Each structure stands twice: as C-alpha cells, then as structure tokens.
C-alpha positions as CSV (number, residue, x, y, z in Angstrom):
1,M,0.0,-0.1,0.1
2,S,1.6,3.5,-0.6
3,A,2.5,6.0,2.1
4,V,-0.4,8.5,1.1
5,R,-3.0,5.3,1.3
6,E,-1.5,4.6,5.1
7,A,-1.3,8.4,5.6
8,Y,-5.4,8.8,4.7
9,L,-6.1,5.5,6.8
10,R,-4.6,7.3,9.4
11,A,-6.1,10.4,9.2
12,A,-9.9,8.5,8.6
13,A,-9.3,7.2,12.0
14,S,-8.5,10.1,13.9
15,A,-11.5,11.8,12.0
16,A,-13.6,8.6,13.5
17,A,-12.3,9.2,16.8
18,L,-13.4,12.8,17.4
19,V,-16.6,12.4,15.1
20,G,-17.0,9.9,18.4
21,D,-16.1,12.3,21.1
22,P,-18.9,12.8,23.7
23,A,-18.5,16.5,23.4
24,V,-19.5,16.4,19.6
25,A,-22.9,14.6,20.9
26,A,-23.2,16.9,23.7
27,A,-22.8,19.7,21.5
28,W,-24.9,18.4,18.3
29,A,-28.2,21.0,17.9
30,K,-25.8,24.0,18.3
31,P,-24.0,26.5,15.8
32,S,-20.3,25.4,14.6
33,A,-17.7,27.6,13.9
34,L,-18.8,27.5,10.9
35,E,-21.4,29.7,9.3
36,A,-24.2,28.4,8.5
37,F,-23.3,24.8,9.7
38,T,-24.3,23.1,13.0
39,V,-22.2,21.0,14.8
40,A,-24.1,17.7,13.4
41,G,-24.0,18.7,10.0
42,L,-20.0,19.9,10.3
43,A,-19.3,16.5,11.9
44,G,-21.4,14.7,9.0
45,H,-19.2,16.6,6.8
46,L,-16.1,15.6,8.6
47,A,-17.3,12.2,8.1
48,S,-18.1,12.2,4.7
49,Q,-14.2,12.4,3.8
50,V,-14.3,9.1,5.2
51,V,-18.3,7.2,4.5
52,N,-18.0,8.2,1.0
53,V,-14.5,7.1,-0.1
54,P,-16.0,3.6,-1.1
55,R,-18.6,4.7,-2.6
56,V,-16.1,6.5,-4.9
57,L,-14.1,3.3,-5.3
58,A,-16.8,1.3,-5.8
59,A,-18.3,3.6,-9.4
60,P,-16.5,2.4,-12.3
61,A,-12.7,4.4,-13.0
62,P,-13.7,7.5,-15.3
63,D,-11.4,7.6,-18.5
64,G,-8.6,9.9,-18.7
65,P,-6.5,11.6,-18.3
66,P,-6.3,12.5,-15.0
67,V,-6.4,16.0,-13.6
68,A,-3.3,16.8,-11.8
69,L,-4.0,17.6,-7.8
70,A,-3.7,21.6,-7.7
71,D,-5.4,21.6,-11.4
72,H,-8.4,19.7,-9.5
73,Y,-9.0,23.0,-7.2
74,S,-9.0,25.1,-10.6
75,R,-12.0,23.1,-11.9
76,V,-14.3,23.1,-8.1
77,T,-17.2,25.5,-8.3
78,W,-17.4,26.2,-4.6
79,I,-14.2,28.0,-3.9
80,D,-14.7,32.0,-3.6
81,A,-18.5,30.9,-3.8
82,P,-20.9,32.7,-1.4
83,I,-22.3,31.1,1.1
84,D,-25.6,30.8,-0.1
85,A,-24.4,29.6,-3.5
86,E,-26.2,26.6,-4.7
87,T,-22.9,24.5,-4.4
88,N,-22.1,25.1,-0.5
89,V,-25.7,24.8,0.3
90,R,-25.3,21.2,-0.9
91,V,-22.3,20.7,1.1
92,R,-24.5,22.0,4.1
93,Q,-27.3,19.4,3.3
94,G,-25.0,16.5,2.7
95,G,-23.0,16.9,6.0
96,E,-27.0,17.1,7.4
97,A,-28.1,14.2,6.0
98,L,-25.3,12.0,6.9
99,A,-25.5,13.2,10.5
100,E,-29.6,12.5,10.2
101,A,-29.7,9.1,12.0
102,G,-27.8,11.1,15.5
103,P,-24.0,11.0,16.8
104,R,-23.7,7.1,17.7
105,E,-24.9,5.9,13.9
106,L,-22.7,8.4,12.5
107,A,-19.8,7.4,14.6
108,Q,-20.5,4.2,14.0
109,Q,-20.9,4.8,10.0
110,T,-17.7,6.1,10.3
111,D,-15.7,3.2,11.8
112,R,-17.0,0.8,9.7
113,A,-15.8,2.7,6.4
114,V,-12.2,2.9,8.2
115,S,-12.2,-0.5,8.3
116,E,-13.6,-1.5,5.2
117,L,-10.9,0.9,3.7
118,R,-8.3,-1.2,5.1
119,T,-9.2,-3.6,3.0
120,L,-10.1,-1.4,-0.4
121,L,-7.3,1.1,-0.2
122,A,-5.4,-2.3,-0.1
123,E,-6.8,-4.0,-3.3
124,E,-6.5,-1.1,-5.8
125,H,-3.8,-0.9,-8.6
126,V,-1.5,2.1,-7.8
127,D,-2.7,3.8,-11.3
128,R,-6.4,3.7,-10.5
129,L,-8.0,6.5,-11.8
130,V,-11.5,7.8,-9.2
131,S,-13.7,10.9,-10.3
132,P,-14.2,12.8,-7.2
133,P,-17.6,14.2,-6.0
134,A,-16.7,17.7,-8.0
135,G,-16.1,15.5,-11.0
136,P,-16.8,14.3,-13.5
137,W,-13.0,14.7,-14.2
138,A,-10.6,12.0,-13.2
139,M,-8.0,11.6,-10.8
140,R,-5.8,9.4,-9.6
141,L,-6.5,7.5,-6.1
142,D,-3.5,8.9,-4.5
143,D,-4.1,12.7,-5.5
144,F,-7.7,12.4,-4.5
145,L,-6.9,11.0,-0.7
146,V,-4.5,13.9,-0.5
147,T,-7.7,16.3,-1.5
148,R,-9.2,14.0,1.5
149,L,-5.7,14.5,3.9
150,M,-6.5,18.1,3.6
151,E,-10.3,18.1,4.4
152,I,-10.0,16.1,7.4
153,T,-7.3,17.8,8.5
154,V,-9.1,21.4,8.0
155,H,-12.4,20.2,9.3
156,S,-11.3,18.3,12.3
157,D,-9.7,21.5,13.6
158,D,-12.9,23.6,13.1
159,L,-15.1,20.6,14.8
160,A,-12.7,20.2,17.3
161,Y,-12.5,24.6,18.2
162,S,-16.7,24.3,17.4
163,V,-17.3,21.6,20.5
164,G,-14.3,23.0,22.8
165,V,-11.6,20.2,22.8
166,P,-8.0,20.3,21.6
167,T,-7.6,20.3,17.5
168,P,-6.0,16.3,16.8
169,D,-3.0,16.5,15.9
170,Q,-1.8,14.7,12.7
171,P,1.4,12.8,12.1
172,R,4.1,14.3,9.4
173,E,2.9,11.8,7.0
174,V,-0.3,13.2,6.9
175,L,0.4,17.0,7.7
176,D,2.9,17.1,5.3
177,P,1.6,16.5,2.0
178,V,-1.6,18.8,3.5
179,L,1.2,21.9,4.1
180,A,2.4,21.1,1.0
181,L,-1.0,21.0,-1.0
182,L,-2.3,24.4,0.6
183,S,1.2,26.0,0.1
184,E,0.8,25.1,-3.6
185,L,-2.5,26.8,-3.3
186,A,-2.0,29.7,-1.5
187,V,0.9,30.8,-3.9
188,R,-1.0,30.2,-6.7
189,R,-3.1,32.4,-5.8
190,H,-1.1,35.1,-4.0
191,G,2.3,34.7,-5.7
192,Q,5.3,33.7,-4.5
193,A,6.1,36.8,-2.2
194,A,3.3,37.3,-1.0
195,V,3.9,33.4,0.8
196,I,7.3,34.0,1.7
197,R,6.4,37.6,3.5
198,A,3.5,35.5,5.1
199,L,5.6,33.3,6.8
200,T,9.0,35.1,7.5
201,R,7.8,39.2,7.8
202,A,4.8,40.1,9.7
203,E,5.7,43.4,9.1
204,R,5.1,43.5,5.1
205,A,3.1,40.1,4.6
206,P,-0.4,40.7,3.2
207,A,-3.3,41.2,5.5
208,N,-5.1,37.9,4.3
209,I,-3.3,34.4,2.8
210,S,-5.4,31.7,2.2
211,A,-5.5,28.9,-0.3
212,F,-9.0,29.4,-0.9
C-alpha cells in the first residue's frame, strides 16, 4: 500500500475518533464555528471524507487523462462561492443528511468505513483513477486521497474548535502533504512573494493569505 493510502487511513481513523467524541454529541444541535453549519452538519461533513470514499471506489473508473492535484482546485465550484451559493448549500445539506441518524450512528458508520477502507485501498492498483464528488473529471486515487487528507485536517480543527476540545495533531505523513498542497494553492492564488512574506516577514506580509 502506498504511503499516501497509509496516511489517509491514519487520518480517517482520527476523524472517526473525533466524530465519536462525547463533546460532539453534547453540542449536536448547536451552531458550529463555520457559518450556517450546525455541529451535527459539520460532523457529518467531516465523516463524509471517510464514508464517501468506498462509494467513490465502487464507481467505474473514469476515462483519463487524470487532472493534476492542484488543478483539481481550479475546477471545483465552491472556492470563492458565497455562503448561500448552490454548491455550498449542497455541501451543508450533505453533512446534515449524513448526520440525521444521530451522533452514535454517525460515529459507528465512520468506524465501519475506516475498517472497509483498510481492505479496499490495499486492493486498488497503483494507477487507479477515480472521479471525485466534485467531478466529473478523473484523478489518480492517491491524489484524490490527498484532497481528503486536507479536508480531514481542516475540518477536524473546525469541529474540535466548535465543541471546545483540542484539535487532533496529525502525524507528519498526514500533515506534510496537506501543507504542501495548501502552500501550492496559496502561491497560485497570491504569488510566491506574498506567501514567503506571510511566513517570514509579518511587517510587510499581506493582510490575508489563504489557499482558497
């Protein structure tokens, strides 16, 4: 199994543990730290980064050529979309729908998906192509999993902050590809000098540096 797939399984297990944290269940119906998301909906969105992957693998492999990892984000519709845009409404609705059965069932469903993925990912060919939910374009499976690493890392912080628990620390094998992806996207968006200044020269850094 590739290093990316191993890293994804570790991140997925971490997400499942956070979704199952009692603090999430206690705050289930409350607003989250993300605008228009309840804690339940945000937990569902985090869980979807695990639960939906077996469904992606079960779909027929798309025709290539595959889109490069960073170029995937040039095609998605949610970047810079307003909070009430259809694409963002669908994301929130998907999280809420996944969470409808309640916190215990969501945690169990996420745990089951992690167990299933340990087998599925080990069986997939190194060059397997998939169509991401944001598709219809093709991506290499390992590149798609890096997008899930980023989603899990970012939304784990959102959910943990929302319910007042420490944000889970990710191991380097998870964090390194996430930081590489976010850095590349930030450079594409703001330029190299702006990102270097944000990291090293606060006195002349832009007021805002974001990958999205």
